[in-house]
N, C-alpha and C positions, 0 to 999 in steps of 0.2 A: 514672868522671866523664861520659863521653858517654851512658851509659844514663840516669843521673839527669837530665841535661840534657834528653834526648829525652822523658823521662817527664813532665818539668814543662811542656814545650811541649805535650805531649799532654792533659795536664790542662787547660791554659789554652784550647786549641782546643775541648775537650769542654765546658767551662763556657761558651765563647762560644756555641757552638751551641745549648746547652741554654736559654740565656737569649734567644737570637735566633729559635729555632724554637718555635712553639706550634701546638697542635691543638686546635680547638674543636669540640665536638659539634653536631648539628643544631639543638638547643634553645638553644645557648649564643651570645652575642654578646660582643664584646671592645671596650671603649672604650678607645682608643689616646691616651696623653698623651706629648707631646714637649717637653721642658724644662718641664714643668708646664702646658702648653696643650693642650687637647683638640682632636685633629686628625681624628676621625672614628670611625665604628664598623665593625668587621672581623668576618668569620666568616659561616658556620661554614667548617671546613676548615682548611688549613695557612696559618699566619700568620707572617710574618717580620718581626721587630724589630730595630731598631739598638740593641744593648747600650748600657746607661748613658744614652743619649740618649732612647730611648722605653721606656715601660712600659704595661702593659695591665691592665685590671680587667674580670674575667668577670661576666657578668649572665646569670641563668637566665631565659629567657623562658616557660617553662611556667607553666600556671595554679598559683597557690599556694593551698592551703586553709588558712586561718588561724582557729584556734578562740579566740574572744573569751571571756575570763574572766568568770565570773557577776558581774554588776553590780547594786548596791543601787539600785532604782528607787522612787521615790515618784510614784505616778500621779496624775492630775488630780483624782481624787476621794479623794486622801490615803490610798491603800492602799499598803503597803510590800510589795516583792516583790523576789526575786532572778531575773535574766534572763540567760542567755548566748546566744551566736549563733555562727554560721560565717560567714566572708567568703571569697568567691572572687575573686581578681584575678590579673593577670598584667601584666609590664612590656612596654609597647608602644613606649617610647622609652628604650633603655639609657642613652643619653647624659643625658638629664634625671634619670634614676634615681640616676646617679651624682653630677652636678653639682648638682641643685637640692636635694638632701636628703642628710644625712650618712648615714643608715641608713633605707632605705625601708621594711624590714620592721618595725623598731621603730616608726618613725613612723606606719605605717598601723595598726599594732596599737593604739597610743595613741588614734589618731584615731577608730577605730572603737568603742573603749570610750567615749569622751566623746560620740559622736553617739548611741550606744545610749541612754545615760542622757538625753540632751536630747530625742531624738524620743519615747521612751515616756513621758516626763512630760508630754506634750502630750495623752496619750489617758486615758480612764477604764479601769477594770480589765476590764469587760465588753467594751469595744471591743478591748482588747489580745488577749483570749481568742478573740474571734469574728472579728477582721479581722486576721489575721496576714499574708495576702498583700498587703493594703494597706500595713501598716507595712514589710514586707520590701521592697517597691518604693520606698518613701519613703526608707528608709535607703540602699538601693543608689544611688539618684539623688543624694543629699546627698553620699555618700562618693565617688562617682564625680567629681563636680564639684570637690570639695577636693583629690582626689589627681591631677587632671589635669595640674597644672604639675609633678608629680614623673614624668610619664611612666607612670603607672599606670592601667589600666583595670579598674574594679571591675564584674565581670559579674554577681555575685548575692550577696544577703545574706539568711540564713535564721535566724529566731529558733528555737533549738536547744531549750531547756528554760525553762519558767517555773515557778518556786517559790513557791508562795502560802504565807502564814501558816496554822497549824494551825486557828486559829478560823475563817479564812475559807473553809478547805476544808469545815469542818464545816457552816457556814452554806450553802454552795453544795450541799452534800449533802442538806440538809433542803429546800431551794429545789426541788431536782431531783425529790425525792420528792413534795412537794405538788403539782409541775406533772404528775408522773404520775398521781397520784391524780385531779386534775382532769380529765385527758383520759379517765381510765376512767369517771368518772361521766358525762361528756358522752357517750361512746360507749354506756354503758349507758341513758341516757335517750333517745339517738337510737334504740336498738333497741326500747325499750318503745313510742315513738312510732309506729315502722313496724309493730310488732305490733298496735297498737290500730287503726291505719289498715286493715290487712289484715283483722282481725276485723270491723271496720265494713263494709267491702266484702262479706265473706263473708255476714254477717247480712242484708245488703240483697239478695244474690243468693238465698239461702234463702227470704227472705220472699216474693219473686216467684215461688218454685216450690215448692208444697206437697210435691210428689213428692220434690223434692231434699232437703226437709227430713225427710222420712221416711227416705230412704236415709242421711243423715248420722246420724239417730237410731239406725238398725240398725247402722250401722258402729261407733258409739260402744259399743253393747252387746256387739258381737262383740270388740272390744278389751278390754272390762272382763272378759268370761267367759274370756278367754285369759291373764289374769294369775294364775290359781291361787287367787284369793279364794273363800272358802267361802261368804259372804253377799253377794248382790248386790241392790241396790235398783234397781227399774226405774221411772224417772220417766216417767210418762204425760203426753204433751202435752195442753194443755187443748182444743185444736180437735179432737184425737182423740176425747176424751170427748164433745165436743158432737156428733160425726158419729154415735157409737154410740147417744147418748140420742136423736137424731132418728130413727134407723132403728128403734128399739124403738118410738117412739110411732107411726110409720107402720104397724108391724105390729098 
C-alpha cells in the first residue's frame, strides 16, 4: 500500500517537473502564455513554467526555404506559362508569428503564390525571361511588406523554373536561329569589307613601288610552282612588256 502511494506521488512529481521544465535550442524561442495572455518570449536554454497556469509555444527562428508550387501565369502580352519560385524567410518576432496569424507557414505559402501570379502578370514574356533579377527583387519587397505584421522577414525570392508552351519554345528557337544567321552574315560582310580595304591599301603601296610589284609577282609564281601543278600560266605585266619593247628599240 505504501509502495503504491509512493509510486503515485513519484509519478505526479515527475509529470509536474516535465511540464514545468523546458529546454530550448539556440535557434528556438518560446512564446509564454499565462491564463491565455501572452507574457513574453523566452529562450534559449532552460525555461521554467508554472504547470496548468502557463503554457509555451515554440518557434523556430532559422531561415525557412519554402518551395512555391507552379502557378499558371498569363503575362501582359497574353502568353500562358507555369512558374514556380523559392522563398527564403525567417521569424524575427516570435510573439507576432503566434498571435497575429494562425499558421504563419501556411499563410506565407498562400501569400507567395498569389503575389507571384499578380506580379508576373504585370510583365511581358520577354521581360520575365530577361529581367529575373528585377522581378525577384520586386517579389521580395512586396512579400516582406505584407508579412511584416506577422513578425516575418522575407530575405530573398528566386524564380526557379519557367515552363513555356511548346509552340512558344519552337518560335523562340526559330527566332534564335535567325538571329545567329543574321550575326554570321554581318560578321562575314565586315570581314569582306576589311579584306577589300587591305587589298586597296596594298594596291596603292605596290603602285607606288615598281620593284615591290615585281617582288610580289615573283612571290606569286613561287607559290604557284610549289603546289604541284603540271601546267603553269605566267601572266606578264604590261609595264614589263613595255620596258622590254623599249630596250629592243634602243638596240
